[in-house]
N, C-alpha and C positions, 0 to 999 in steps of 0.2 A: 656500515660496512659488514659487521659479523652478522646483524639479522638478515641482511640480504643475500648473503653467501654461504650460511651453514645450514638453512633450513627447507632448500628446494624451493620450487616455484611458490612464489608469493602473488597473490592476484590483486591484493589492496593495501595501501599503508595510509592508516588513519592518523592523521596529526590532530594533535589538541593542545592548547594553552598558548597559542602564539601571543597573545596580550601579557604585558605592555610592550612586548618587542616590536621592532620593524624588521621586515626581510632581511636586512643587512646584518642586523643583530644574530639572527639564526643563520647566516650564511646560506639562505635559502636556495638562491639559485645553484652554488656549488654543491648543496645537498641533494637537491633534486636530480641535478645533473648526474651524480654518482649512483644514485637510486636506479636511475632509469638506465644506467649502464650496466648495472648488474642484473636488473630485472625488466628488461625491454618491454613487457606486456603489462606492466603493474598500472596501476591507476591510483592516484593519489587525490586528498580533499584538498580542500581550500584554506586549510589551517596554519599555514605557514606563513600566511601574509601575502602568498602568490596565488593567483586564482586555482591553480590545479586542474583536476579533470572533472568535479562535482561539487554542487554546492551542499552545504549541510545545515539547514533550518534546525534550530533547537527547541524543543519542548513545544513545538505548534507545529500545525498544517498550514501551508501558505495557500490555502485555498482561493484567497483574493487575487493572487498574482504569482502561479506557480514560476519557477524559474526558467529561462529561455533553453537553458541546458541540463544535462544529468543532474539529478538532485536526490537526496536521502536525509528523511526528517530522523534526527535522532531523538529518543524519548524514553524515560525513564518509566517504572512500573508503578512507582510512588512516586515520592518527591525527591528522592535521593538517588546519586549516580553508584556512591558506594553504599555498602551495609550499614544501616543505622536503624538498632533497635526499636527507639524510640518513633519511627515514621513507620504510622500504621494507616497511612494515607493510601492504600492500595487501588489502584484503578482495578475496574470489572471486567470480566471477559466482554462483556458488551460494549463498554467503551474502547477497548483494545482492538475489538474485531472491526468495530466503526471506524477507527483511525486507519486501522490498515487498507480496508476497502475505500476509502476517500483518499489515502496516498495514491494507490495504485490507480484509481480513475482520473488523477490528475497527472499520471505519468511518472510518478517516483517511486523510491523504495523506503521502507520502514527498518530503521535500526533499533530494535528493542532491547534497551539496558536490562542485564539482572547483576545486582550487587552483592556477589558470594560472603557468605560469613569468612571469619578468620581461618577456618578449617577448610574452606575452599566450598563447602556444601551450599547449595542454593537454599534460601528461606523458605519454609513450608509453603508461606502465602505464595511466593512466586514459583512454586512446583504446581500450587493448585491451579493458578492462573494459566499456566503452559499448559495445563494438561486439557483445560476447558478450550485453550485456542487449537491446540493439537486435534482433538476430536472433531471440531468444527473444520478445520482444515482438510482432514481425511475425506470429509464427503463433498466439500466445496473449493479444494484448492484449485480445480482447473480455473476457477474464475481470478485467481489471483496470480500463480505463476506462469510468466511468459505473457501476462495481460497488460493492456494499459486502458486508457479511457475510449469512452464510445460518444459520439456528437450528438446523443439522444438526449430527453429529459424527463423527469418524472419526480412527484413530490415525495415518492417514500424513500429515497437514497441515493446512493451514486450508481453509476451504471459503467461497468468494464467489458472489454471486450478483447477477443483472440479470435484469429481467422474469420469464418463466416459466422460466428456466435458473438451474441452480446447478454450480460448478464446484468439483470436488474436484482439490485440488493435493497430488499425489503427490510431496513431497519426500522421503519415505522410502517407498521402494519395497518392497512385501512380498512379492513374488512372483505368485502366481498368481490371487490374489482380494483384494479390498478391501470391507470392510464399513461402510456409512453408517447412523447410527441415529438415531431422532429425526425421522423425515420422516414429516409430517402429509400430504404429496400423494400422489397416484397419480404413478407414475413411468412415462413410455410410451416411453422410449428414452434409449440412453446410447452416447456414442461420444467418441473422441479429438478434441481440440479442434485440434490441429496439422494432423491428417491427414483427419477424417473418418472413419476407419475404426469401425465399429460396434463396441461393448462388448457381450457378452453379459451379462444380468443378471435377476434375479428378485427380485421384493419380496414379502416376510412382514410384514404388518402395517406398522410403522414402520421396519424394517429392510430396507435395499437390497443385495444381494449382487451385487457386479461380478465376473465370473469368467471364466475361460479366458485371462488376462492372460499376456504373455510373462515369461518367466523374468526377464528385465534390463528395466530402465527404456526406453521409447522415447526419452525426452529425458534428458539426464545431468543437468540440472539441476531440473527440476521436469514431469512428465508431468500434463498437465490433462485431466480426464475430464468431460464435459458430461452433467448429468442433466436430462432433458426432463419437465417438471413439468405438471400440469394448471392452473396457476395461480402466482402468486407465492410463494415458499417458505413453508410453515407446519410450525413446528416441534411437536414432540408434549411436552405437559407430563407429566411423572411426578409421580405422587402417591404418598406413602408408604402402604404397606400397612398 
């Protein structure tokens, strides 16, 4: 009651540690009823033993079977939720950015954990990692914020979409050309999101060929190529012959 009454509007309440208890041990029904009475707009996760408003896969991306309702992958920067000086297994910027774009392409949200030190400061490794991610987001955030997945496929990485644009995330740089398949739209333009530089393309049916690309990736983590479409992304249903 104190948390929900003394700190203004609260958008999310993220429970944890339900195990080994049952919902009745938490008095979960009573708890959530009070929470929603005090903060009617709030959303809560699924860790009281009740379904809540969204799923919370932990330390993995459920790419093989994303939840059918809102979900949020929660993940650490190394292997520890709290600060642990001996844990040196920090993820790289490339790993975190790849996780982020994959989650968004599957319709989810990423909750990236930082374990502060005893004095409240972030570990230098976390600051460095966040700095790299922040620089990438400043140039490519359009492909993440408010975006979801696109019904297209390519071999170089996930594809996100927003409005009348699709964003090809080239996590694996192929060299001079990229093919995008399953495109039911007419493509009117293509360009690098970070710089606005035009990308040469041609479209044959449901396939779009991005050509004349440099031999090395313009971005060391994820080069994003924007496809301008004639409407919201439409996929192509392949029927067996």
